[in-house]
N, C-alpha and C positions, 0 to 999 in steps of 0.2 A: 131288166125293169126297163120301164118306157120315162121319162118328164117332160111334161109338156111343158111349153114354153109358158103357161100360166103359174107352172112352180119355179119358174125361174123368173119370174115378175112377181112371187110373194117373196121369196128368199132374198130378192134384190130391193124389195120395200122394206122386208123386217132388217137387212141389214143397211138402210138407212135411217129409218126409225133408232137403233139403237146409236146410230152414229150423230144424230140430231138429240138424243138425249143424253149423250156424253158431253159434247160439245154446251150444250145446256147448262149441265151441273159446275162445271167448268167454268163459265162467266157466271154463274150463281154464286158461287164460292167465290170469286175476284169482286162482285159486287157486293158480297156480304164484310168482305176485308174493306173494302171504303167506304161503306157506308159505317163502319165501327168504328171509324176516326171522325169526330167532332172535332169543331172549332167552338170552342167558348169565348165570350164574350166579357171583359171585365171593364169597368167605369165608376171611377169614383162621385161622381156626380150626375150620371145622363143613364139613359136606356140602357140595360149590358143584359146576360144572364148573371153577372153578380159586381157586385162593389168593392169586393177586396178579393187581393190575389188569391190568399191563401185558401179562402172557401173554395175558389176555381180551381185549385189544385187539391184539396178534398173531393172534389164529386167528379173531377174526372177519370177518364181511362187512359190506360196504355196507349200510344198512339195519337193522345189529342194533341190539340195545338190551344194555347192560351193566350188569344189576343189583348192586349191592355192599352186602353185609352189613353191619351195626356191627359194628365194630373197628378198630386200627390196625395201616396199614398201612405200613412202611418202604420206599419206593419212590418214583420218578421216572420220571412216562409220559411215552413219544413214538409220535409218529404222524405221517404221512407221505400226502401224496396221495389222502386218506381222504375219503369223502361220507355223510354222511346217518347218524350212530354217536352214539348220544346215551348217555351214561355217567353213574348218577344212585344214588344210595344209594337204599337200603328203607325206613329208618329216620329220615331228618334227617342234616342238618350237625353236630350232638352228637354225633350215637353215631357215625361215620363221620370218624376222623383221619386225617390224610394224615403224616406224620410225612417231614419234605421237606426233611432236613438234608443237608449238602453233604459226599459220600464222594469225592471226585476221580473217580469213574468215572459214565459215561453207560449207559443203557439201551441195548441190541441194537439196532441198526441206525442209532440216532441219530448226529451229526454228530462225537460223541465227544470233545466240549470238556468238559474237567475241570470245568467250572461250567453245572449246569443248573435249568431252572425244573422245580417240580413236576407242571404240564402243558405239556408242549411241542409245539404245535398248528400244524404246520407244511406251506403248501399243501394246504389243507384246506377243504372245503367242509360247510357243515351238521351242524355239530359243539355237541353238547349235553354242555356240565360242568354238574352239578348237587348239591345237598345235601351238600357237604363242608368240615369244617375242613380247612386244609391250614396246620400250624404250622412254623416256624422255617427258613425257606428260607434264611436267613441264615446260617443255624449251620454249625459244622463237629461232623462226626455224631462225631469222635475228641474233639474236645474241649471241644464245646457252648459255645464262643467265637465271635467273628464268622471267618467264613470268610475266609481272606484270597485271595481273588480279585480275577482281573486284565479279567474279565468281568464287572463286578458287576450289571450289567443284566440278567443270565442270571438272578440271582438274585429269579427270579418266582415266584409261586403259578399263573401262570397266562398262559402268551404264546399269544396268534393271531398267527404270522408269516404276512404275507401271505397269511389266512385270511378268506373272508367267509361271512356268512349263519347265524355260530355263536352260543349260547348260554352264558353265563355266569349262573347264576342260584339264587339263596339260598347261596352257602357265606358259610364264616367265615375271613377271611384275617389272618393273624397274623406279625407279625416278618418282613419281606421288606425287599427294597430299592426294588423299582419292581412294586406290588402284582399289579392287571389289565394287563396292557401288549400293545398292539393295534402291529402293527408293519409297515410295506412298504417294505422295501428290498432293495438289492442284486440287481436284477434281476428278482425274482419278481413274483407275481402280487397284487393289490388286495388291502386288509383292510376291505372294506365291508361293510355293510348287517346289521354285529353290534348285539345288544345283552347291556347289561350291567347286570343287573336284580336289586334286592333282595340283595345281600351286605353283610356286615358285613365292614370293613376300614380294622385296627387297624395302623399302621406300628409300634407303639412307640417313635415318637418316631425310630428308626433310619432311616426310609424314605424316598427322596428322592419320588417318586411315589405315589401309591394307586391311581390310574385313568390310564393313558396313552396316548393315540393321537400315534404318531412316524409320518411319512411323508418320506425324506430327500429326494424328489423324483426318484429312480430308478425307482418306478411312479408312473401315474395311478391313484389309487385309497386314500385314505382319508375316503369318502365316507359321509353317510348311517347314521352308527353312532350309535347311542340307550343313555346312559347315564342311567337313572333307578332310584329310591326304592330308592338304598344309603345305607348308613353309613358314612361314610371319616372317619379323625380319625389324628392323629399323622403327616401327613405334612408334609415339604415343600410339593411341588406334591399338596395332597390329590385332585382332578382338574385334566387339562391336557390339553389338544385342541390342539395344537401342528402348527407345520412345515406341510404340506399338508391338512392335516385341515377339513374343510367338511362343510356341511348335519349337523353334528351337532346332536343334538338331549340337554340336559343338564337333567332335570326331578327333580323330587320327592325329592333327595338331599339329605339331611343330612351337614351339613361341619363339623368343629371343628378349629383348628389346636392349638399347644401354646408353650409358653413354653420351651421346653427340646432340641428338635430340634436333634440332630448328626448330623453323615457323617462315615462311614468311608471315604469312595473318593470326596474331592472333586477329584480330576482321572484319576479312573478306575482309582486304584490304594490298598491299602490304607493308611490313615494310622493310627497311636495314637501319639498321642490324638489324635480323631475334631475335627474341625472343627465348632465351633459353629456355630448357627445361628438366626437371626430365628423369629419366628412363623409366616411361612412364608406361602403362598397359599391362599386355599378352590377359587376357582375360576378356570384361566386359560387363554384364547385367542386362538389367534394364526395364523398363515399365510397363506396368499396370499389365500384367498377363492376360488380359481377351481375349480369342477369339473372333472373330466378331459375332459370336451366343450367346456372352453373358454369356458362361461358362467360367468358370478358369481353366484357360492352365499350361504350367511351362516351363522350359529352362534346355536340358540337355547339360552340360559339362564333358567328358567320354573320357579316352584314350590318351589326349594333354600331351604334353610334353613341359612346360614352363619356361624357365632361364632368368635371367639377367633384369630383370624390377624392378618397382616398388613396383608396386602390383603384382603377379602372375595372380590371378582370383580374381575379386572383384564381391558381387552382389547387386544387390542395388533392389532387389525385391522377389519376393515369389515365391515359389515351383521349387527351382533350383535345381537339381540333380547333382553332383559333387561328380565324382567317377571314381577312376583307375589312375587319372592323376598324370604323375612325375612334383611336383612343389620346385625347387630348386634353390640355389643360387640367389632369389629375394631378394629385402628388407623384403617385407611381402610377406611371401608364396599365403595365401588366407584371402580373407576383407569381411567382412559383414559389409554393412551400411546401415542405413533406410532414408536418408536426402530424400530422394526422392519417395517410397511407401518403406510399411511393407515390413518384411523381414520374414514371419511367412512361414515353409515348408520347409526349405533350408533343404539338405542333404546332410553331406559329409561321405564318406568314402570310405575305401579301398585304399586310394590315400598315395601315396610316398615322402613326405613333409619334407624335411632337409637342411641343410646346407642355410636356409633362414636368414639372418642377424638380422632382429628385431624380428618378430611373422612368426611363423610358420601360424597360424591363429588368425585374431585378429578380434574382434567382437567388432563395436561401438555402434552396436544398443541397442534399449530396453530390444529384447526379446532373449533366449536362441537360440544354434543352434546347432545340435544335430549332433558331430563331433565322434563319435565313430569308432573305427576300423579303424584307420589310422593308417601308418608308421610316427613313427617323428626321425628320424633316429640315435634311440637307442633303446636297447631290454627293457630299463626301463621306458619306454613314455617320454612324453614332460619336460620340464621346466616351469618355467614361473608361471603359477598357479596349473602345474603339479606338479608326485613327482619326475620326470627323469633327464637327462641332455642333453635331444634330445629339437629340435625348441620350440622357446618359444610358450606357449597360453596362450591368455589372458581371463579374466574373462566373463562369459557368455557363454563359451565354453562349452560342454558337451561331454568329450573325454575318457571315460571310458567306456568298458573295450577299451584298445587297442592294436594295432599289435606288436609281441616282433622280427619280420623276417619283412622283406621287402616282400613289395605285385607280386614286379617282380624285376629279376633278370638278371644281366650281365652276359655272358659268349663268350667266343670265344674259338672254336679250329683250327690245323692245321694239313693237314695230307702230308706228301712230300714223293715221291716218286722218284727213280732213272728208268729210260729208262722204267718205266712203273711198276716197282715194288716196292713193299711197304717193304722196305730193313730197316727195325728198327733196326734188327740186322747185323751181321755182317757173309758172308762175303759181300753180296746183290752178284747182277750182274756179271758174267766174262764179263770184257769189255775192249776190243783190244787195248791198249795203242795208242795214236795219233787221234786213233777215234772220234767221237763226242759220247757226254752223255747229255743225257735232263735230268733236273729235272722240277718235276710238284709239286706244291704249292698248293692244294686244303681248300680256309680260308672259314670257315663257323662260322656265327654270329648263336650260338646254345643256346643264351637267350632270354629274352621277352623284349630287349629296342634295340632302335637305335645305333649303335655305327658308330662311327666318326674316322677318319685321323688315319685310318688303316694303321701299318707300318708294313712292313715284312722287316725283313735281316737275313742274311746265314753267318755264322761263318768261312765261306770259301772265299764267293763270294762277301759279303758285303750287301748293301741295295739292292733290287727286287723291282721293278717299276713292280707296278699292275694298273688295266684298272680303278679301281675303288677304293676312301676310304673311301666311306659310306657302313654298310650293315643293310640292315631292319633286324628282327628277322625272322631266317631261311633261309635269303640270302645267296649267296655263290658266291667264284672268284674265276678262275682258273690263277693262274700265273705259266710261264713259263722262264726258264733258258737253254741254252746251252752250255757246257762247251768242253773241251777238256780230255781225259781221261792220269790219269796220272798211270805211273808203283807202281803197292803194294795195299795195302788193303787203301780204304778213305773213311773220313767218316767227316760228314758235318751235322750242325746242326741251321734248321730253329729255327724262332723266330719272331710271330707274337703278334703286341699290338694293343687295340683298343680303343678308347675313350668316357666311356659314356656323355650324357648329361650334369650329374651333375660331371664332370670332373675327375671323377677316373676313372682308369686305370685295363685292363681285359688281358690277355697274358696265350700263349700259345707255348709250342715246340714240334718241331720231328725232331726225327737224321734217316739219311739216309745213305747207303751204298753203295760202288761197291768194286769190284778187279780187278786190272788194270794189264792184263796179255799181254808178248809180245807174237805171235803166233810162230815166228820162233825161239826164244830160245832154244837151245839144238842143232838147225842145226852150223854144221862146217861151218865157213867161206871159201873159198875159194880162194886160190891164185892166182892173178888175170894173170900171164902170165903160171900157171898150166891151166887154164882155154881156157886160147887160144889154147895152144895145145891139149887139149883132141875136143875143136869143130873143129881144123885143121884137126888131125886124124877121128874125124867124116865125115867131108867131103870125105876125100879119100877114107873110106871105103864104102859110098854111090855115089863116081864116078865109082870104080871099078865091083858095081854091076851092075850100069847100061849097061857098056859097054860089060858085060857077057849077 
């Protein structure tokens, strides 16, 4: 058979066409996927797709993004069996408020409970709630008093109920009974792989839990959840990983207790006056330590700062690693107790444990705990069962060898400039007297610990107001002041102070200079009458020249 070049050309053309159609189908399918994800806008008082977050949720599709404009939204939001939905503010948490007071009514399609969370996420996957201030979910909308609920655990800003792969991020939560509540129970699905991060959580001394992980054992799954970089305070249990929670990571959080905590629901029913509580717990972990596949898991508590609690960190389970935390100014720093489960495999290392009133570490379990390589507030080690003058250590704690210096250091620096010049020594830049002179103060946290209550003063100008009073490690702020240049050599000294979580202070100073001069100095001052005469002569000469 003879095949002509035209047959080859025809086959080549058909092959090219098939490839073109195949690529077109791939691109079309990709575009269909992209088109299916929509951005839905919400604004309570302006042009938008909806004025309510709940309406936007009800009319969204999986994969959509709901963007909420600044404003105050008095509503409670419910979603069930939703996937890949992002709900976020456009201008951040301080500008976007959820007024979550209880009305006795539930959103459409919700379980119909008279008590309702601000965000109720039920049996969902990959939901993001980002950038909101959620206020007053514990209050009655009609009376502005504590809501007399029979289901107080539902008075929570965010409830992830049998939901996985969700993010609760960059929110401010205030005035609640439970803060962020992860729950797997009643035969629903697991609550795994969620991220709770960078939230500011304040229970206002009324809250029982700040962040709570709960699984009643009816489902397999409260696993691999991450609680990181949150600020949690004024709750009885500030962070609690309980019951069947396993493989939880609790890291980088700043946790503080309060001496004035109360509980209006001590038996899950409203009680007035409330029950008075002690300072509560910073971080507590418990549970049976078993993953859903039957393997033995653990918990990681790393790099947190825990202060002003009854017990800073409490372990009631096994395989808990406690490392690189700062635990100070508590009644007891770290506690080990086997009243629920055995506590073998606990490892406590490289922590800064100091200024705790009773014990740095107290172990009331029957087994020893490995607590080597910790700093006890003194280079001669712990007191109590130890040889030194640092925090006390109880029996059944293996504390040697111990660290003879702090794990993390606190430090602060300031660089002051005058008109952009780092003039540490005189004479500094020349500045015309009476003109503006600008001082810049660059303050940096050069240590490993967050610093609070940053105060900046100047020896000549007094207290300098700065935009921020808290600095994370490595973070800087620049403060600026403008004044009027004075004559002669000028010198002023800046002093900056920061307070550590353990209430010690760090400070630094920097000096700056300028020389104020008079540009007209040395030029004779003319007599006014003589000046007028000279001007007159000049005018006459000019007129004669014009006449010629």
